TIFIPA-560619 format. One record per residue: residue number from 1; residue in one letter; z, y, x of N, C-alpha, C, O in turn. Coordinates in Angstrom, 2 decimals, decimal comma, padded with zeros to 5 digits. Example, Ala and Ser with C-alpha at 12.3 -4.5 7.8 and 13.67 -1.06 7.14 Angstrom:
# residues 2
{i: 1	aa: A	nw: 007,80	nv: -005,69	nu: 013,19	caw: 007,80	cav: -004,50	cau: 012,30	cw: 007,80	cv: -003,30	cu: 013,20	ow: 008,46	ov: -003,32	ou: 014,24}
{i: 2	aa: S	nw: 007,08	nv: -002,25	nu: 012,85	caw: 007,14	cav: -001,06	cau: 013,67	cw: 007,87	cv: 000,03	cu: 012,90	ow: 008,04	ov: 001,14	ou: 013,41}
# end
This chain:
# residues 52
{i: 1	aa: M	nw: 098,14	nv: 090,24	nu: 082,12	caw: 097,02	cav: 089,77	cau: 081,38	cw: 095,85	cv: 090,68	cu: 081,66	ow: 095,99	ov: 091,90	ou: 081,55}
{i: 2	aa: P	nw: 094,72	nv: 090,14	nu: 082,02	caw: 093,58	cav: 091,02	cau: 082,28	cw: 093,08	cv: 091,66	cu: 080,98	ow: 093,08	ov: 091,03	ou: 079,93}
{i: 3	aa: P	nw: 092,66	nv: 092,92	nu: 081,06	caw: 092,19	cav: 093,60	cau: 079,85	cw: 090,90	cv: 093,00	cu: 079,30	ow: 090,53	ov: 093,27	ou: 078,16}
{i: 4	aa: T	nw: 090,22	nv: 092,20	nu: 080,10	caw: 088,95	cav: 091,63	cau: 079,67	cw: 089,07	cv: 090,18	cu: 079,19	ow: 088,07	ov: 089,48	ou: 079,12}
{i: 5	aa: I	nw: 090,28	nv: 089,73	nu: 078,86	caw: 090,45	cav: 088,35	cau: 078,41	cw: 089,65	cv: 088,13	cu: 077,13	ow: 089,67	ov: 088,96	ou: 076,22}
{i: 6	aa: G	nw: 088,96	nv: 087,01	nu: 077,08	caw: 088,13	cav: 086,72	cau: 075,92	cw: 088,96	cv: 086,24	cu: 074,73	ow: 090,07	ov: 085,74	ou: 074,90}
{i: 7	aa: E	nw: 088,43	nv: 086,41	nu: 073,56	caw: 089,14	cav: 086,03	cau: 072,33	cw: 089,44	cv: 084,54	cu: 072,30	ow: 090,52	ov: 084,13	ou: 071,88}
{i: 8	aa: A	nw: 088,50	nv: 083,71	nu: 072,73	caw: 088,71	cav: 082,26	cau: 072,73	cw: 089,83	cv: 081,87	cu: 073,69	ow: 090,65	ov: 081,01	ou: 073,37}
{i: 9	aa: T	nw: 089,88	nv: 082,50	nu: 074,85	caw: 090,93	cav: 082,21	cau: 075,83	cw: 092,28	cv: 082,65	cu: 075,30	ow: 093,27	ov: 081,92	ou: 075,43}
{i: 10	aa: L	nw: 092,34	nv: 083,82	nu: 074,72	caw: 093,58	cav: 084,32	cau: 074,15	cw: 094,07	cv: 083,42	cu: 073,02	ow: 095,27	ov: 083,15	ou: 072,92}
{i: 11	aa: T	nw: 093,16	nv: 082,98	nu: 072,17	caw: 093,53	cav: 082,08	cau: 071,07	cw: 094,10	cv: 080,77	cu: 071,60	ow: 095,10	ov: 080,28	ou: 071,07}
{i: 12	aa: E	nw: 093,48	nv: 080,21	nu: 072,62	caw: 093,97	cav: 078,95	cau: 073,20	cw: 095,33	cv: 079,16	cu: 073,85	ow: 096,20	ov: 078,29	ou: 073,75}
{i: 13	aa: L	nw: 095,52	nv: 080,27	nu: 074,52	caw: 096,81	cav: 080,58	cau: 075,12	cw: 097,90	cv: 080,66	cu: 074,06	ow: 098,98	ov: 080,11	ou: 074,26}
{i: 14	aa: L	nw: 097,63	nv: 081,32	nu: 072,96	caw: 098,61	cav: 081,42	cau: 071,89	cw: 098,91	cv: 080,06	cu: 071,26	ow: 100,06	ov: 079,78	ou: 070,92}
{i: 15	aa: R	nw: 097,90	nv: 079,21	nu: 071,11	caw: 098,14	cav: 077,84	cau: 070,59	cw: 099,06	cv: 077,06	cu: 071,53	ow: 099,96	ov: 076,36	ou: 071,07}
{i: 16	aa: L	nw: 098,82	nv: 077,19	nu: 072,82	caw: 099,67	cav: 076,52	cau: 073,81	cw: 101,10	cv: 077,03	cu: 073,71	ow: 102,04	ov: 076,23	ou: 073,73}
{i: 17	aa: L	nw: 101,28	nv: 078,32	nu: 073,61	caw: 102,62	cav: 078,88	cau: 073,53	cw: 103,35	cv: 078,43	cu: 072,26	ow: 104,54	ov: 078,13	ou: 072,32}
{i: 18	aa: V	nw: 102,67	nv: 078,37	nu: 071,15	caw: 103,28	cav: 077,91	cau: 069,90	cw: 103,76	cv: 076,47	cu: 070,04	ow: 104,83	ov: 076,12	ou: 069,55}
{i: 19	aa: R	nw: 102,97	nv: 075,62	nu: 070,72	caw: 103,34	cav: 074,20	cau: 070,90	cw: 104,43	cv: 073,99	cu: 071,92	ow: 105,30	ov: 073,14	ou: 071,73}
{i: 20	aa: A	nw: 104,42	nv: 074,75	nu: 073,01	caw: 105,25	cav: 074,40	cau: 074,16	cw: 106,43	cv: 075,33	cu: 074,43	ow: 107,42	ov: 074,90	ou: 075,02}
{i: 21	aa: A	nw: 106,34	nv: 076,56	nu: 074,03	caw: 107,39	cav: 077,52	cau: 074,41	cw: 108,46	cv: 077,62	cu: 073,33	ow: 108,18	ov: 077,53	ou: 072,14}
{i: 22	aa: D	nw: 109,69	nv: 077,81	nu: 073,78	caw: 110,79	cav: 078,04	cau: 072,85	cw: 110,76	cv: 079,48	cu: 072,34	ow: 111,07	ov: 079,75	ou: 071,18}
{i: 23	aa: R	nw: 110,39	nv: 080,39	nu: 073,22	caw: 110,25	cav: 081,80	cau: 072,87	cw: 109,10	cv: 082,37	cu: 073,68	ow: 108,88	ov: 082,00	ou: 074,83}
{i: 24	aa: F	nw: 108,37	nv: 083,27	nu: 073,07	caw: 107,31	cav: 083,96	cau: 073,81	cw: 107,06	cv: 085,32	cu: 073,18	ow: 107,45	ov: 085,58	ou: 072,04}
{i: 25	aa: G	nw: 106,43	nv: 086,15	nu: 073,94	caw: 106,14	cav: 087,47	cau: 073,43	cw: 105,08	cv: 088,17	cu: 074,27	ow: 104,56	ov: 087,63	ou: 075,25}
{i: 26	aa: H	nw: 104,78	nv: 089,37	nu: 073,84	caw: 103,75	cav: 090,17	cau: 074,50	cw: 104,35	cv: 091,54	cu: 074,74	ow: 104,83	ov: 092,18	ou: 073,81}
{i: 27	aa: S	nw: 104,34	nv: 091,97	nu: 075,97	caw: 104,87	cav: 093,29	cau: 076,33	cw: 103,73	cv: 094,19	cu: 076,78	ow: 102,95	ov: 093,84	ou: 077,67}
{i: 28	aa: L	nw: 103,66	nv: 095,34	nu: 076,17	caw: 102,70	cav: 096,37	cau: 076,59	cw: 103,51	cv: 097,46	cu: 077,26	ow: 104,33	ov: 098,11	ou: 076,62}
{i: 29	aa: R	nw: 103,28	nv: 097,67	nu: 078,54	caw: 104,06	cav: 098,62	cau: 079,33	cw: 103,50	cv: 100,02	cu: 079,22	ow: 102,36	ov: 100,23	ou: 078,82}
{i: 30	aa: Q	nw: 104,33	nv: 100,99	nu: 079,58	caw: 103,93	cav: 102,40	cau: 079,51	cw: 102,73	cv: 102,70	cu: 080,40	ow: 101,95	ov: 103,61	ou: 080,10}
{i: 31	aa: D	nw: 102,58	nv: 101,94	nu: 081,49	caw: 101,44	cav: 102,21	cau: 082,38	cw: 100,15	cv: 101,55	cu: 081,90	ow: 099,12	ov: 101,61	ou: 082,58}
{i: 32	aa: G	nw: 100,20	nv: 100,91	nu: 080,72	caw: 099,01	cav: 100,31	cau: 080,14	cw: 098,80	cv: 098,85	cu: 080,48	ow: 097,90	ov: 098,20	ou: 079,94}
{i: 33	aa: T	nw: 099,63	nv: 098,31	nu: 081,39	caw: 099,51	cav: 096,88	cau: 081,71	cw: 100,09	cv: 096,05	cu: 080,58	ow: 100,94	ov: 096,51	ou: 079,82}
{i: 34	aa: S	nw: 099,63	nv: 094,84	nu: 080,49	caw: 100,01	cav: 093,94	cau: 079,42	cw: 100,51	cv: 092,62	cu: 080,00	ow: 099,90	ov: 092,08	ou: 080,93}
{i: 35	aa: V	nw: 101,61	nv: 092,10	nu: 079,46	caw: 102,19	cav: 090,86	cau: 079,97	cw: 102,50	cv: 089,94	cu: 078,79	ow: 103,14	ov: 090,35	ou: 077,82}
{i: 36	aa: I	nw: 102,05	nv: 088,69	nu: 078,89	caw: 102,50	cav: 087,67	cau: 077,95	cw: 103,53	cv: 086,83	cu: 078,69	ow: 103,27	ov: 086,37	ou: 079,80}
{i: 37	aa: W	nw: 104,69	nv: 086,64	nu: 078,07	caw: 105,76	cav: 085,88	cau: 078,71	cw: 106,15	cv: 084,71	cu: 077,81	ow: 105,93	ov: 084,73	ou: 076,60}
{i: 38	aa: A	nw: 106,73	nv: 083,68	nu: 078,44	caw: 107,18	cav: 082,50	cau: 077,69	cw: 108,45	cv: 081,97	cu: 078,32	ow: 108,65	ov: 082,06	ou: 079,53}
{i: 39	aa: E	nw: 109,31	nv: 081,40	nu: 077,48	caw: 110,53	cav: 080,74	cau: 077,93	cw: 110,51	cv: 079,32	cu: 077,41	ow: 110,29	ov: 079,08	ou: 076,22}
{i: 40	aa: V	nw: 110,74	nv: 078,38	nu: 078,30	caw: 110,80	cav: 076,97	cau: 077,94	cw: 112,16	cv: 076,44	cu: 078,35	ow: 112,52	ov: 076,48	ou: 079,53}
{i: 41	aa: D	nw: 112,94	nv: 075,95	nu: 077,39	caw: 114,25	cav: 075,38	cau: 077,67	cw: 114,06	cv: 073,94	cu: 078,13	ow: 113,68	ov: 073,08	ou: 077,33}
{i: 42	aa: A	nw: 114,32	nv: 073,68	nu: 079,40	caw: 114,08	cav: 072,36	cau: 080,00	cw: 114,92	cv: 071,27	cu: 079,35	ow: 114,51	ov: 070,11	ou: 079,34}
{i: 43	aa: N	nw: 116,08	nv: 071,60	nu: 078,80	caw: 116,96	cav: 070,60	cau: 078,21	cw: 116,70	cv: 070,37	cu: 076,73	ow: 117,43	ov: 069,62	ou: 076,08}
{i: 44	aa: D	nw: 115,68	nv: 071,00	nu: 076,18	caw: 115,35	cav: 070,87	cau: 074,77	cw: 114,49	cv: 069,63	cu: 074,56	ow: 113,36	ov: 069,58	ou: 075,05}
{i: 45	aa: P	nw: 114,98	nv: 068,61	nu: 073,83	caw: 114,21	cav: 067,38	cau: 073,62	cw: 112,85	cv: 067,62	cu: 072,97	ow: 111,93	ov: 066,82	ou: 073,19}
{i: 46	aa: Q	nw: 112,69	nv: 068,67	nu: 072,19	caw: 111,39	cav: 068,94	cau: 071,56	cw: 110,33	cv: 069,25	cu: 072,59	ow: 109,14	ov: 069,05	ou: 072,32}
{i: 47	aa: N	nw: 110,72	nv: 069,74	nu: 073,75	caw: 109,75	cav: 070,06	cau: 074,80	cw: 109,38	cv: 068,85	cu: 075,63	ow: 108,54	ov: 068,96	ou: 076,52}
{i: 48	aa: L	nw: 109,96	nv: 067,70	nu: 075,35	caw: 109,69	cav: 066,50	cau: 076,13	cw: 108,82	cv: 065,51	cu: 075,34	ow: 108,86	ov: 064,31	ou: 075,60}
{i: 49	aa: R	nw: 108,05	nv: 066,02	nu: 074,40	caw: 107,24	cav: 065,16	cau: 073,54	cw: 106,02	cv: 064,61	cu: 074,22	ow: 105,40	ov: 063,66	ou: 073,72}
{i: 50	aa: G	nw: 105,65	nv: 065,17	nu: 075,34	caw: 104,48	cav: 064,70	cau: 076,05	cw: 103,17	cv: 065,22	cu: 075,49	ow: 102,10	ov: 064,71	ou: 075,81}
{i: 51	aa: E	nw: 103,25	nv: 066,24	nu: 074,64	caw: 102,03	cav: 066,83	cau: 074,10	cw: 101,35	cv: 067,65	cu: 075,18	ow: 102,00	ov: 068,18	ou: 076,08}
{i: 52	aa: S	nw: 100,03	nv: 067,75	nu: 075,07	caw: 099,30	cav: 068,63	cau: 075,98	cw: 098,39	cv: 069,53	cu: 075,21	ow: 097,68	ov: 070,35	ou: 075,79}
# end
């Protein structure tokens, strides 16, 4: 994740993750880099709703 990500972009990303991901999180590494990760279970019927 770039350190200069805007608040609006970050908010939209989190909304997307809440709707689409089964699990997600944010990892802050010792070297100062930041990663947002998501897991989507392909066989989960809730993920096949066709929402965007």
